[in-house]
N, C-alpha and C positions, 0 to 999 in steps of 0.2 A: 399721455390714457391716465383718465379719470379716477381718483378713488375706486369708483363702481367697479372700474373697468379691475382692477387690480384686486377688488376682491374676489370678483368673480373667476379672476384665472386664478388664484388662492385656490377657492372652494373646487374649480373643475381641476388642478393637480390632487388637490386630496382624495378626490372622488376616484379617477382613475390611478393613483396610487392601491387605493383600497381594492380595487378591481384586479391590478398586477398581483399584488398579495394573495389573492383569493388563486391567483391560475388560471383569470379570464383572459388570456391573451389578446383574445380577435374583437371581444369587446373594448379592451383597451384602446387599439388600432384604430377602429371607426372611431371611438368618443374623440382620440386624443386628433382624429384626421380632422373631425368637426371642429373642433378646440383650434386648431389652428387655420381652416378659416376664418375664424372671428377673430381670433386674434394671432395673425400670421407673424408678428415679431418674437412670440415666444416659441425661444428653441427648446425649452422645458421638454414638450411635450413629443417632440422629436425625440429624443432620449428616450422616451418611454416606450415612440412606437418602434426604436431601434433594437431596446433593453427586449420587446416583446417577439423581436423574430426572432432572436436566440434559442429560446424553446425549441420554436418552429425548426431550427437547423437550417434557416432560410440565408443563406451568406450572399445572393446576391441580393435582399430587399435590405438588408443590414446595409451592405454598401452604399445602395442607394440613399440611403436615409442619414447615412455619416456624410455623403454628398451632401445632399438637400441643408441641411445643417450648416457644410460648410456656405453655402451659397448664401445660403439665407444670413448668417453671420457678415460675411463680406459686403453682403449689399447693406446692412444696420454699419456698418462702420466708415461706410462714406459717405453715410450721414450723418454719422458723429463726430463733434467733436472732441479735441484732444482734452480740453480743459472738462468736458461733460462725465458726471458721478459714474455712468454707465460704461463709458470710453473701459478702463481697465477691466472691466468685466466680461464686457466682448473679446477684447486681443487675449484673455487669458483662456475666453471658451473656442475659440477660433484653435487657438495655438494644441487645445485638447483634441479639436478636431482634426487639426495635422496629424497629431499623431497617431493617431484613431487610422490614418489611412496610409500611414508611413511615408508621410512628404517631410521628412525631415530637412530638408534645404528649406524648407517655410517656415517650419517649426523655428529653424535658428533666427532669422530673419525675427519670428517676433519677440523672440525670448530676447533680444539686441534692444525692442522698444520697452518689453519689460524691466528689465534693469533701469530703466530711466523711473519706473514705476516704483517702485518699491520703496516702503520708509524704513526700515531697517537691514542689518546685517543678513539677519536669522532667512527673511525671504530673499533677499539677495542670493542665500547659499545655498537653498533649497532650490531658486532656480539655477543655478551653476551647475546643481547635480544634474538635473536634466540636460543642458546645455552638452555633459562632456557624454550624457546615454545617446546622445543625437551625435555626436561626433562619434561614439564609439559603431552605432550601427553605418556610419557612411565610412567606415573605414579608414580613418582619419584620427589612426591611434596616437600621434605624435601631442596632437591639441586637447583628443581625450585625457591623454596622460597628464599634461602641463594642466589642463581644471582639477582633476583628481587632486594632483600633489599639495597646489594653493588651498583647497578645500580642506585636504588633510592635516595642513599650517593654520587653517583658520580658525576650523570646529572638530579637534584632533579624537575626540571619543564620539563624532557623528559621524566623519568621514572618511576615517585614516582606511575604516576596514573596506569601502568598497574600494580603497586607492587600494591597500593589499590583494583584494577579488581582482583587481584589472591587471596588476604587476606578475599575477599567477598566471593567470591565461592570456597575455598578449607580450611578456616582455621576457627575455629570456636574462635580464640581468638580473642573477639569483642573487647575488651583493647587493642591487639594488632593493630588494625585495627582504634579503633581511635586515636590511637597516633599517627599511622600513614597519618591519614587524617589531625591533627594539623599539623603535622611538613610540608605537603604536604601545607596546607595553610597560614604558617610562609612562605615559599620560593617564594609563588606566590604572598603574600602582596610585600615582599619585593622587586619584581620584578616589580610591578604594581605602586608602589612608584616612583621606577627609571625610568619609561616606562607609565604615567597615560593615553596615549591614546591607551594603548591596552587591547581593552573590551571583548577580550577573557577569559584574565586574569582575569578581574573583575567577567565574567559569570560565570569561574571556580572557585572561593572563592566560591561567592555565593554559587552555586551547593554544593561543597565538603563543605562548612558550614550548608545549610540546610540536610544535609545528615548525618553530625555528629550530630545536632541536632534532628533527627526526631528517633539515634539511641537510647537516653534517653532522652524525655521530661522535664524529671525531677531532670538531672542535670542541677544546675544554671550555672555550668561553661562552659557549652556547649550554655544555652540561654545568658548570656552575651558576650561570644565572635558571637554569630553570632547579637546580638544586637549591641554591639561594630561597625562590618563590615558594619551592615545597617546605621549607624548611620553617619560613616566617610568615608564612599564611595558613601552612594546614598541618604541621607537628606542632603536637600537644603533649600533657602529662602520658597520655593512655592512648594508645591507636585506639580512634575510633572512625565508625563509618564513612564519613569526608573523607578522611586520607586514603580509606582501602578504594575508594572511588577512583580518586585521585591517582595512586596506584595503577587500578586495574586498567583505567584507561590509557596509560603509559603503554602496558601491555599490549594488550590489544589494537588498540589506536595507531601508536608507531610502533610498537614491538620492537623497543629501546628497554629489554630484559638488563643489561647489563645496570643499567644505569637504577634502573627500576631498584634492584636489589641491592645495590647501595645506600638510594635513601630508606629501604625495610633496614638496611642494618644498623640507621640509626638509633633505632627501636630494641627492646629485648621486652619480649611480650609472650606470655603463653597462651593468648587469647586464641582461640580457634578462628577468628577473622585473620587476626595478623599470620599466624602459622600456616593457615590453606591459600593466602595471598603469596607467601614468600614459595611457597612449593608450584607453583605455577610459574615462578620465574626460574626456579631452578630445574623448572620441568623443559621451558622452552630452551632455554641452554644446555640443555641434553646433564647434567653435571649429578653426580648423587643426590639423590632425595631419601635417601634411606637414614638417615639419622632424623632427619624433620618429619617421614615418615612417619616414627617412632616420637617424636614429639607430640606432634598432633593426636597419637593415639592417644597418650601418656593423658594429654590434655580433654579429648574426650569422654577417658576414662574419670578423671578425675572430676566433669563436668557432670558424670552419669547420676540419676537421681532416680529410684523408683515410679517420681509421678512422673517424669518427662523421657520416657523412652520413644513416642510416637515422635514427639518435636528433634529427640538427638538423632534418632533414625533418617528422620525428611533431613538434616544440617549434612549430617555424614552422608548420606547420599549422592547428594547435590555435591554436595565437595570431592568427591569419589571421584563421580562421574567426569570432572575437570580435570583432574586430578591422575592418584595413585588408588590404582586398586587393592593394593596390598590392604591401605587402610579398613574398607569398608568389609573385606575378610574377615579381620582382626576383630571389627565391630561386630561381626553379625555371630563369630563364634563366642563372644565376648559375651553376648546376649545369651545364644544356644548354653554357655556355661553355667550361666547364673542364674537363669530360667528356662528349662528345656522348651516349654509351651510357649515360646515366644515364635517357635520357631514357624510356627501357626501363624503368625502375623507380619512376617516381612516385609508383605508388599512387594515379591519378586517381579511381578510383572511389569515389564515396560523396562528393566535392568538386563542390559547385557551380559551374556554368559560368563565371562572374564568375571566379572564383578561378585559373582558365586561360590563359594566353596562350597562343593557338587556332593564332593564324597560325603562330608562331614552333616549337610542337609540331610540326604538320606536318612544316614547311620543312625543321624535324632532321632529321626521319623519313625526309624524302625525299632526305634528303643523306645516311643513313646508308644508304640502300636502296644509294645507286652506290658505297659505300666497305666494305660490311660484308655481302658474300654468305653467308658463312655461317650469317647469324640472322634471312638475308630473311622467313623466314613467321613466328618473333617478331615483328619491327619492324611485318609487315604486318597483326598481331593486334592489334598495338601502336593502330597507324593506323585499322585497324577499328573499336575499343574507344573512340577520339576522336569519330569521325565519327558514331559509335551515340548518344555524350552528349549532340554538338550535334542530334539527331535526321534525321542526313543519312544515312539507312535504306539508299538507294540504293549510296553510296560505300562504307558499310560492307558488306555486301554482295559486291560487287565483291571489295573487300581479302579477305576472309573466305575467298572463293572463289578466292582468288590463293594463299591461302597453302596451301588444301586442295591444291591441285596442285601445291603441294612439299613439304607434309608430310600423308598423309592417317590425321589423327588422327579417331578417332571420336567425342573431345569438342567440335571444333568444331564439329559438326554440331548437338547440344544447344547451345553458347552462340551458331549462326545463331537455332535454335528459337525461345531464351528474345527474343532482340532483336527478332524477328518479334511474338513474345507481346507487351512490350512497346509496339510499335508496334499493336498492336489488327490484325494482320494473321493471320486465323486459317486461311487457308487455306497462306501461305508456313508458317507454325508447323506444323502438322500434317506438310506437308510434307517435313521437315528433321529432325522427330520419327520419321518414317517411315523417314530419310534413314540416322538417328543410330541406331535400332533394328536396321538392316539390319546397318551396322559390327558395331556390338554381336555381334550374332548370329553374324557371320563371325570376330570373336575369340573367341567362346564356342568352334566347333568346332575351333579353334585352342588352345584352353587350357581342356576342360572342368571342371575342375576350381576354377576361379578365380571363387571365390563375388563377389571384389567386382566383375567383369565383369558377374556375374549378378545382383547388387541393383542395377547404375546399368541394367541393362535393366528389373527392374523399375520402377522410379521412372521408366523412359519410356512404358512401360504404362500407370503410374497417370495420368503427365501425358494422356493420353489416354482415359480412364475407364474402360482395358481391367484392371479388379479385381482378376478370377480368375486372368487372366495374373501381375498383380503378386503377387497370395498363391500363388499355384502357384510362384514365383522365390525370391521371400522365405523359403519353406518348404524348396525346395531349397539354398537358400545356408547356409540354420542348418546343415541336415542334413549341407553339407562341413565345414563348421566350428562344431560343438556348443558351442565353447568361446569363442567370440565374444562379446563383448559387444554388439557394436555390429550383430551378425546377431540375436538377441533384442531388443535397444531396434528396429531397425527394422520387424521384425513385428510388435511389441506393439504401438506408435503406430501404425503401419498400420491394425489392428483398431482402436484408440484414435480415432483425428483420423479417416480416411475411412470406414470401415463402421461406427463408432457401435457397433462389439462388445465391451463393457467386459468382460463377463466373461471372453472370450476373451482379451483384454489383458493383464486379470490373470493368469490362468492363464500366459502364457509368462513375464508378469514372474515369476512365483514359480518358475518353472522354473529361469530366471536365479536367482536366489536362493537356490535349493534346492543348485545347483550351485555356486557361491560360499562355502556352508557347510564345504563338506567339502571344500574348498582349503586348504590352508596357503600361509600367507606367502610362503614362496618360489614356488610354484605358481603363488600373484596375478602375483605379479611378471615370474614365467615370460612369463601370458596375457596380461599388460600390463591387468590388471584392476586399477583401484583405487575408495578408498572414494569417492570423489565417483562415479562411474561406478554401485557398490553402491548409493549415496544418491540419485540420479537414479532408479534404478528404485524404490524405493522411494517416493516423491514420485510420479513417475507413476502407479502403482500406486494410493496414497491419492489422487490425484484422480479415476481410473478407480470408486474403492468410492463417493467421491462421488455421482458419475452412477448409481449404481443404488441409491443408498439405504441403503449400509451405514456409515453416518458412525461409528460406533465401530470399525471394521476400518481407515476412514481413517484415524483419531483414531493407532492406531498406527503406523500407515504413516508418518508423517509423525514421530514421536519418533523411529523407526530412525532416518529421513533424515537428522533432527538430530543424532541421536548420534555418526554417519558424517562429517557436513558440518554444522555451525553458518554456512549461507546465509538470506540475509535472507528469502528467497522459500520458503524454507518454513517458517520462523515464520509468515511473514503467511499464506499457507495455511492454516495452522492457526490460527490465531488467527481468521480469518474464520471459520472451523467452529464453532468454540467459540463464536463470536460466534451464530452462526444457533444452535448449542445453547441458548442463554440465560445462558451462562458467561462474564459475562462479567469477572470478576476476571482470569479466567484466559485471556481471548480479550488484556486489555489487557496482560499480562505478557510475553506473548509479540509486543505489538504493540512492547513497549517492547524487545525482544531485535532487534526489526529495524530500530528506532532507534539501536542499538547500535550496531548496525552499515554502517549506512545511516543518521546525522542528518538529512541535505538528504532524505531517501525523501518526496515528498511525498504518495505513497499511502497508505505507512504512517503515516503525522500523517493524515491522510483519514479512514482505519478506525478508527482510535486513537478518532477527534474523537468517531466514529459509538457507537462501543464508547460512551463514556463519557456521551453524548449518552441512548443507552438506558437508562445505569445512574442516569440523571437528576441528573448532576454536570454543570449548566450551563456552568458559567464555565470546565471545563477544558476540557471541548466547545471553548468560544469561540477558548481559546488555541488550538488543535490545528488547528481550520478557519484563523485568521490566518496560522499558518507555514507550515498547505501553500499561501494564495492569494501569501505572500511568494513563495514557493520557484514556484510557476508560476500565476501568475493568470487562467488561461484553464481552468481546472476551475471547469466549471458547478454540479455537485454540492457542492463546498464553499459557495459562495453558495445554494446551495437547502437546506442544513444548517444553516449558522448562522441564514438565515430562520425555520426550525421552530426553534432555539434560542430568537430572538425572540417567535417565536406563545408558548410555555411561559410566557414571562417574561408574555405577553397583553401584549406592543408588537408590535401589530399594524403601526402606522404603520414600523417598523423593519424588521419582517418582509419586509412589501408593497417596502421598498428595496433588502433583501437578493435578494429572489425576481427581483425583475426586472433584476439584474444578470445572474442566472445565465440567461434568456432572452434577455438581448442577447448572450450568448456561442455559448449555444444553443436557438433559436428553438423546435427541433423536439419537446422534452423535455416529456411529456404529465403528467410529476409537478408539472414546474415552472409551467405551469397550472392544474394540479388545488390548488398548494396557493394560488395567488393568487386563485382567483378562494373559496377559504375564508376567507384573509385578507381579502377586499375585504368579505363577507360581512358577518365578525365586523363589518365600521367599517359596516354599514348604506349600504354602496355597491352595490345591487343589479344595477343596469341594469350595472356594469363587470365583476360578479362574472359577471354572465350571459354576459355577451362572453367573458370568462376560461373561464367552465365549458365553452362550448359548443368554444370552442380544446382546449382538454384533450380532451373528447372524440374532435374530427377524429384527433389524434396517436394517443389509444389504438386508433382504431380502425385506424389505419395499422398502428402497431403488431403488431396482434392479425393484420394481413393477412401480415406476415411471420413470424408462427408464433415469434414475442419474448416470453416472461415470461406468456403466454397466461391463467395463471389470475389472476397479478397482474393483468394489463391489464383483462380483464373485471372483477372488483374492485373496483381503482379507478374504471372507471366507471363502474359502478353506484351507487357513491358520489356521484359528480358529479351525474346523474342523479336522484339523490334529491335534491339540494342543489336541483335546476332544477324537481322537482315533477313528472318525467316519470316515474313512478311502475312502469307498463308496463312502459316499457322496462328501467329498474332491474330488474325481478322476472327478467325474461329473459335481462338481464345477470350479474345473481348465480348462475341455474340455471348458466348454461356455465359459472362460476368453479367453481363446487364440482362440477359432472363432472369438470371435469382435475384439481382438487385437494380432493377432498371435507372433508379439516380446515380448507377454508375456511369452514365454517358455525361454526366455535369465532370466526374474526374479526369475524362478524357482530353478535356480542353484545359485542363489545368495541368495538365500531366507533363514533366520538362521530355520525359524519354518520346513522349507522341509530338512538341511540342513543331520537329522540322516536317513529319510527315502528315498537317492537318491537310493540306489542301492535295496530299495524293489521292489517286482514285478510290484507292480500296478504302481510306478513311475515312471519305466524303461520303461513301454507299453506308457506311455504319451510322456514322450520324444522321443523315438525311434518311434515311429507315426507322432509326430508334428514340430520334429526337420528336418524331409527331404522333408515335404511337402513344394510342392513348391509357395502355398502362403507364407508362412513363409520366406524363400529364398528372395523370388522378396520383400518381404518387410523391409526385412534386407540390400539388396541392396541399399534401398530408400538415 
């Protein structure tokens, strides 16, 4: 190849990548195909073609491209000698191709060749890590374990964690697992003593020691080890946030309350942080907390100053919601006694009844009514909200109406209407919304150009289902204040959420964004338009694009939102969309971004686990499901997906065990019952499987009747019916699924349940009829 050719290839690749980054995937494919004709040995163009099929969710073309790449490199290798500088690159790229096609036996053969080409220990170990993964996929667990073990001894800080994960998932020898954890902790400790600023190592030491401890709470060796680690690395003269985080992790993650309490006893502090954490440990052990509650209350009293009521109130509410209501009651009483008017600013909304000294609050408010006439309306509104909290709606209504007589504010009518909505009294709700509308219309007559009043009136009409009035008023508000972010958002979200008119929502968001592009930074500040508002518009527009099936446009909008504001929710929805595309690597990358921002986001952990599961990385998926369940043990889908992991390992007993845990949390989940019937069938438990299958059908039918995810539910119902031998019903259910979503025809051929029935007449009729259907062909081309 001439230098001129190399230069042209480089320029072509740059141009193709630029098109790809702009989301012009069809143009990328056309251009890359032309480049391949000109330079047939440049397989980088095939990577671009494959990546451009991912956003189009075209799995057939993706596999075809992967096969083309494999064949091309195989041809190149036949003509390449081992001393050719390009030979190592061809070997490596062919191995990548085998990995993409899940041809692990062939990949292992190439790994052996690559080993001889490795120039240093680090390269060799990286390659051996891939070797272990291939053995794992081929279920050659003895060989995989041998490689993982050797790697963990060769580079302990890099590879021991992988070995621990493997042992945790595939080896029942707990002693070996615990010994490996101890070895890893020693290596991490040595490294931390050498580099004490490496917080990552410190966190890993704490985590692995906690896992070791949780495996056997009675083992004094592990208890002492954790205690030494805690004392050595976390103990200082004052109880600090870092120590509290480690103890709280011990309490919540491993539920080692006794050990946590022992460690806490090493301190003698009167800080709010220390006392509240100790209170948690005592509470979980069902021990007497009265002395400690008193100590915490004294600490609160000691820290109270006239200028930090709000801060202290928030702190005490947070601690009490987690621990003892008694302290919050004492704190509120203390505030009332010190300054009765403070009762007007408790921020009681959102607190549970048990945290509120009801009688004392009402008594104080009644006292204030006799001493503070200037604030009578506010006091009555506070009293009404307190009655409302305790579901005494008649008393609440009387206080609200008395407040109206003093101060005839339109918003009070809205508050009363909301109260009746909560009480389930539709008649009274409608009565007060109409009064609210009447009052607002009076206000608007006096202030015809006040877009805030007009927007409030629009929302009032929305509550009673008068959407034409709502739309008209929101448009009017926007015309009055065409630079208001809120007016654009209100109208666009109304189209999106209420009218399900996604194209109109996109149009409004786009108008707002076009307007912001022409504004200078100074004008944005004047109009109070911030980056997070612009990012929010891009995000909502992305969600609307998803609803109308324009996934590529949605991705661009997510990227724009992230450019402006790196929020977890933006990365999360982008990752979910990429996962749906089949671009699992990028989905996992974006889920990692979510977890960088919110490490304890169980939603992100769950979804990353799902992406890893789809990618076939079962061990890593398991780790994420376990982390998710530690944070929130009530997520039924995490148990379900854990069961899927075990089913892929063909451990159906474990799969059933996990699936039953999911059903215990959510008995109406049809997918859970479907999985259970399949696992039971695999174990030959036909009667139990049949019962689970019938239950699955029952809940699929309920979900279908609600209009929820109908194509999926019809298709899944058909799978269950096939397992039950009810083929006529299965046929009808499949046809319904295909009518709603013609692309479901593809799923039939890849379904394990249908595999043995593909040659039967009833299945052939469906495939023949719908595979040539014009709707199907058009959908497939999109």
